[in-house]
N, C-alpha and C positions, 0 to 999 in steps of 0.2 A: 471503174478503175479506180484506187485510191491516189490522189497526188501525191508527189515525193516530198516538197515541200510542207505536206500536213503531216506526212510520218515523221517527219526531221522534228517538227516542231510540238508534237504532242506523242513521243513516243512511248511514254508511259499508259496513256489513255488509250493508245492504238490497239497494246499488248492487252490490256484489260478488255475494251471491247472485244476483240476477236478471241478470247478467252468465253465468250459471254454466249458469242457462236459458235461455240465446240472447234474451234480453229486450233490442229494441232502443230502445225509446222510457224512455228512462232520466231524462229529462228531466221526466217526469211526478211524479218525485220532490220534486223542488224547486218544483213547479207546485202540489202537492199541500201541502208544508209552507207555502208561501207563501199558499194561500189556508185554512190553518188558523190562521194570524198572524191573517188578514181576520178570521174568523170570531171568535176569541177577543176581539180587539181592538172589534167589534160590539159581541159580547155585552156585553162590558166598560161599553162607553158607554152601551147598554140598560141594563144593571143600575144605575149611576149615575143614570140620570135616573130608572126608577123608584124608587130609594130616596130621591131628592130629591122626588120626589111623594109619597111616600109620609109623608116626614117635614113635607111641607106639608099635608097632609092631618091629621095628627096635632094641626099648630098653629092651622089653622082650626079644630077643636073646642075649644082651649085659648083660642083668642082668641073665640069665642060665647058659652062659657060664662061669661068674664070680662067680657063685654060691650062687647068692642072690635068691635063689629060693620064697621067702617070699613075695621081692618085685616084683618078676615077675609076681606071681599071683595075686596079689593088682593091678595089670595094667592089666592084663587077665581079671579080671571080669567088665572092665569097657567098654572090647569091644562090648558086647553084645549091651549096651546104643548107642554106635557109630552106628553101624551096622543098630539099628533100626531109628536113626537119618537119618543116609544116606538113607535107605529105604523111608523114610518120605518123606524126600527132593526129591527125585528121580520121587515119586508119584504127588509130588507139581508140578514139572517141566513136566511129562508128560499133567496134567492137564491143566497148562499155557499154553504150546504149542499151544496143540489142541484146545484151546481158540483164542490165537492167528489166527492159522492157521485158522480159521474160520471167523475172520474179515477179513483177508487178501485177502480171496478169493473172496469177496464181493465188491473188490475196481478193478474198469476197469483200463485201460490202460491211462496214461496222455497221451492229445491228443500235438504233435509236436507243436513247436511256431508259425507254418506256418499258422495252422489251426484257419479259423475265428470262432468268436462267433456268436453262432445261437441255435435254437430250432428246426428248420423246414428243410423240404427239399429245401423250397424256398429259404432259407438263405445260399443254399451253395454257392460257388463260381466259377462263370463260367469260366475257365482258356483259353479255344479254341474253336472254331468251325470250321469243315473243311466241304467242300462239299458244293453245292447248293440242296436244299430242292427241290425234283420233283415234278412237277405239272400234277397231275392227272385228267382226264376227268370226267363229271357229271355222270358217268355210273360205277365208279373204286368202286372196294369191301373192305371191310374189309379181313385179310387174313381168318378168318372162313368159310368167304362165299367162299372165293377161292378155301378153302378146300376141302369143299364140291361139288363147282363145276367142279373140275379136280382130285376126289377122292382120294386126300392125305393125310387125318387126319379123323378118325372117333370117334367125343367126345362122342358121343352117347354109342357105343361100349364099351368106357373104362369104362362110367356109369355102364353098365351093367356088367361088368368084376369084376370091382373094385370098382368104385365110381367117384364122378366128381372130375378133375384135375389128372387122368391119363390117357391121349390119347393113341388111337391106328394109328402107322405111315402105311401106306397103297403104295403100288406101288412107283411111283414116289415119294410121299413124303416119304415113307422109304430108297430109296435110293439118297435123299438128306441129309437125317440125317447121313447117312452111309459115304456119300461123305465130308461134313462139318467135322463130328470127324475125317476122316482121313487126310483133307486139316490141320485141326490144330494140329494134330501130327505133320506130316511133317515139318511144319512151325517152331513148337518148337524145334523139334532135328536139324534143321538147323540153330536154334541161340544157340545151345550148348546143349539142355536139353534132360537127358535121360530118357524114357520111363519107366514108373513103372506101373505094372498091381496088383494092392492092393485088398483088402479084401471091400466087402460094407458095413460088420459090423464093429464095432468098441466096445472095451471094455470101462469100465467108465473112467479106468485111463487114457487112448486114448484122450475121451471127455475131461476129465480135462486138457490134457496137451496139446490142444491148445485155449482154453479158452473158450469151447461148453458148459462146465459142470462146477457151476452150473448155469452158468447164462441163457441158452436157454435149459433146460431140457424139458418145455413143447412144444418146437418148432420139436424137433427130434421124429422120433419113434422109439418104445420103444419094445425090445422082451422080455419080464418079466421073462418068464420061464430061460433064457439064459442070463438074466442081461446084453443083449447086444443091441448094438442103432445102427439104418439102419446109413449111412453118410448122413449128410446134403450138404457134398462139399469132393472131391479126397483131397483137405488142410490136411486134420484131419488124416487117414491112412499114406499120405505121409510123412507129418511134425512127425509122431510118429515113422516112422521107425528110428529116431535117436534118440529117447527116452533114457537117461541114456548114449549118447556115449560124447567122448571126441573125438573131430576130430583135426588133425594134420592142422598148419596153411595154409602150401601148399597145405592143400584137400579145402580152400575154395575159389571161393563161389561153394556151392555144387548147384546142378541143375537139379531139374526133373520133371518130367511132366507126367500127368496121364489123360487118358478118364474113367469116370464111369456114370452111372445114380446116381442122387441126390434125396433125400428124404428129403420132407419139409411136416412138418402140416401144416405150415401159417394158423393157427387158427383165426378164426374172419376175413378172407378174403373173402370179397363178392362185388359183385355189376358190372357197365360197364366195370370197369379198370382192372377187371380179368378175362374178356369175353376172350374165346378163347386159344391162347397161353400164354397171358399176366401172368398170371399167375397158377402153376401147382406145384402138388403134387410130381412129381415123370418126372424128366427130365434128360435130356446128357448133358455133360459138358466137358471141357476139360482143366486144371486144370495147372498151372504153380505153382514152389515153389523154392525157393532160401533160401541156410543159407550162411551167408554172416560174413564177418568181423566188426565188427561196424562201423568203419571208412570209409566205403566204401557204407553202407548200401541204403542212400538216392540219391546215384549217380546209384545204382543198381535199388531202385523203380523208377527213372524217365527211366531207359533201359526198364522196366518191361510195363511201360505207352506206352512207343513207339514201342515196339513189338505189342501190342493189337491195336495200332491204326494202324500198318503197314497192320494187318490183315482186318480191316474197309476197308481201301482204297481200297486194291485187291479187296474186294468184292465190290465195288461201291457204300458203305452205306456214306451217311453223318451222321456225328457225332459230338457231343460236348465231353469236358471235364472238369469233375468238382471235383473241393475239395471239400469234404464234411467240413461243419461246426462241431462243434463240438457236438451238439444236437443229430446230425442224424448219428453219427459215432457206428461203431460195439464197442462192450467192452472191445475187446483184442486190438484195432487198435489205432496205435500213428498218422498214416494220411493216407489216405483214397483217391485213384483216382477213379470217376467213371464214367465209359463210357458209354453214350445213344446215339442211334441211332433214326432216326429222321420214324416217321412211317406216311405217306403221306395219307394213307386211313383213318388213327384213328386223324391224325393231331394232333400228340402229341410224346414226348420224350420218350423211352422206354431203360432204364437201363438193357443192355448185359453185363458189366463189373464189377467187381470192384478190383482196385491193391493196395495193402496194405501192410505197414513197419509197425512190430508187435514191433520192436526194441528188448528188452530182456524180454518181458511180458511173450512170451510163452517159450521161451528156459528157465526160470525160473523156470516154472514149469516143461520143460520136463528134466530140469536138463542136457540140449545140453549145451556143452562146447568144446572151442578150447583152445590150447597149444599156447601161444602165443611167441616171439620171448625169452622173458624171461625163456622161460620154466614153466611157471604159466597158468592154467589154466582160463579160462575168459568166460562169456557166451557172444555167440555168437548172433545174431541178424538175425530171420525168416522173410520170406517176400512172400506174395503170390498172384496170380492173376486168375480171368477166361480169359482163350483165347483159346475158349471163350464160355459163355452157350449159348445154341441154340436155346429155344423155339422162344426169342424175335428174335433173328438173321433170324430164318425161315419166322416169321410174315413179319419182313421189308420187305425181298429178295421177297416175295410173293407179299405184297401190293405195291413194288415202282417199282419192275419189270414188274408189269402185262400192257397188250396193249390188242387189240383188235384180237391177233392171238396166244394170250397165254402169258407165264410167261417165261421171258428170264431170260436163267442160265447166271450169272456171268464168264464170261472167265476163271476165275482162277479156277472154279470148274468142268468145261467140261472134263478136264479129268480124275475126280473124279467121275462124274454122268455119264458119256460115252451118254449123251446127251443138247443139246443147249436149248431144248424149251420143258415146261412143256402143253401140252395142249391136 
């Protein structure tokens, strides 16, 4: 959430960066400033009345000590009016602050200066490409046909149990899932991340803290009886571990990782581009999260990107890195890199990771601070990344490594799968 003081002091910059993010409700900025003016004025009026009441209380004491009972009683008669005024100003202040908060939560984060303008994924900036795209034979199969051929994933059985987008992994398909999860967690721990096992449901405060609410309310599964949400990513519970926390400067950076299933309604998704594992309502993901000093967060973002790239390189997958344009970025992000792998059978790029810096947007909502060298509290920066999301990784591994003899398992995974071939 943007800070009101920053909006007031940088109105033109805020409007310019929101335009880059293709945000249309620019009139909110002046509405917020106007409400803040009202808040300040009401607070000043209440403070003045309170000061007058406090001064009168002291005078009443002086009058009583000096035997001036009549003057004391006259002054006491006014205290009821002052109390009523203070209460009225307090009620006005509460209403103004609530209205101000309702406006603030509608504003997305401001994009970093390096974020290119643009509205669609086609306008994202390609930062780099790595690896050669494999050339498959004429009889090459997409992953959903490979999954059926080798009895790895049963999409219809998932429909029977739950519905579309909830696949059942079987046999070596299940072992491949578990192998990838363990491999990603082990690599994260080697990079200094501490593993966390967190709840798969969160309350409204947690969803608000990381920016899913109110922005993505319709995209999350809601457990109405208990007012809880199934998590769309481990980022939400892991980051919320530090809600209302003040860290010491020497505790930064905080580096956590965690494996969880993720749940996304993906309302309106349909067509060939979401076939098989391309888009699911439930999928597995290993997430990396950092809480960092503001001066170091962009250096950390680059390191997180390199960590994800290292995983893709170790799996032998060709990939590219995109810097998302303003119109394709998430609500809470200041800068996002997407990593995409090349699907040789589908002949297209598939997103497998997003790595983002949220600057103070989440920490302001979370009240996540650290005590700086001067002993003052300061908002930290939060970052997170998929390292990695499994469905499209599995899809490209199956497709790109298919041969006449079966599917070759990447060397890095063999110690985890305990087999070299799927056949």
